[in-house]
C-alpha positions in Angstrom: 0.0 0.0 0.0 1.2 3.5 -0.8 2.5 5.5 2.2 4.0 8.7 0.9 2.0 11.5 -0.8 3.9 10.9 -4.0 3.3 7.2 -4.1 -0.4 7.8 -3.4 -0.6 10.2 -6.2 1.2 7.8 -8.5 -1.3 5.1 -7.5 -4.2 7.4 -8.5 -2.5 8.3 -11.8 -1.8 4.6 -12.6 -5.5 3.8 -11.9 -6.7 6.5 -14.3 -4.2 5.7 -17.1 -5.0 2.0 -16.8 -8.7 2.7 -17.3 -7.9 4.8 -20.4 -5.6 2.2 -21.9 -8.2 -0.5 -21.2 -10.8 1.5 -23.1 -8.4 2.1 -26.0 -7.5 -1.6 -26.2 -11.2 -2.5 -26.2 -11.9 0.0 -29.0 -9.1 -1.4 -31.1 -10.3 -4.9 -30.6 -13.7 -3.9 -31.7 -12.3 -2.6 -35.0 -10.2 -5.8 -35.5 -13.3 -7.9 -34.8 -15.2 -6.1 -37.5 -12.4 -7.0 -40.0 -12.4 -10.6 -38.8 -16.2 -10.9 -39.2 -16.1 -9.4 -42.7 -13.4 -12.0 -43.6 -15.4 -14.8 -42.1 -18.5 -13.6 -43.9 -16.6 -13.8 -47.2 -17.4 -10.1 -48.1 -14.1 -8.8 -49.6 -15.4 -5.2 -50.0 -16.6 -4.9 -46.4 -13.3 -6.5 -45.2 -11.2 -4.1 -47.2 -13.2 -1.1 -45.9 -13.1 -2.4 -42.3 -9.3 -2.9 -42.6 -8.9 0.7 -43.9 -10.7 2.0 -40.8 -8.9 -0.4 -38.4 -5.4 0.5 -39.5 -5.3 4.1 -38.1 -6.9 3.0 -34.9 -4.3 0.3 -34.4 -1.4 2.7 -35.1 -3.0 5.3 -32.8 -2.8 2.6 -30.1 1.0 2.5 -30.8 1.4 6.2 -30.4 -0.5 6.1 -27.1 1.6 3.2 -25.8 -1.1 0.6 -25.8 0.6 -1.7 -28.4 4.2 -2.1 -29.5 4.9 -0.9 -33.1 5.9 -4.3 -34.3 2.8 -6.0 -32.8 0.5 -3.5 -34.6 2.4 -3.9 -37.9 2.2 -7.7 -37.6 -1.5 -7.6 -37.0 -2.1 -5.2 -39.9 0.1 -7.3 -42.2 -1.7 -10.5 -41.4 -5.1 -9.0 -41.8 -4.2 -7.3 -45.1 -2.9 -10.6 -46.5 -6.1 -12.4 -45.5 -8.2 -9.6 -47.1 -6.1 -9.7 -50.2 -6.5 -13.5 -50.5 -10.3 -13.1 -50.0 -10.5 -10.6 -52.9 -8.6 -12.9 -55.2 -10.8 -15.9 -54.5 
């Protein structure tokens, strides 16, 4: 348990930032889920559109410190290749 004033303040700040990051992560997952659902539905146009909307959200998560840059790039790359394969088929 925090004892000093500074450690109490840091605990409050951590609590607030954790809630913000949790909301950001949840929002990003929602966008990714929309892409996944479009791919599963076999709709290439909807999947491409959903991916186009999800990419900036995911990279915003990188700038805010929610995701690592390579993790976001990997997710985008894998989704893009699946969308591309769907449009070819």
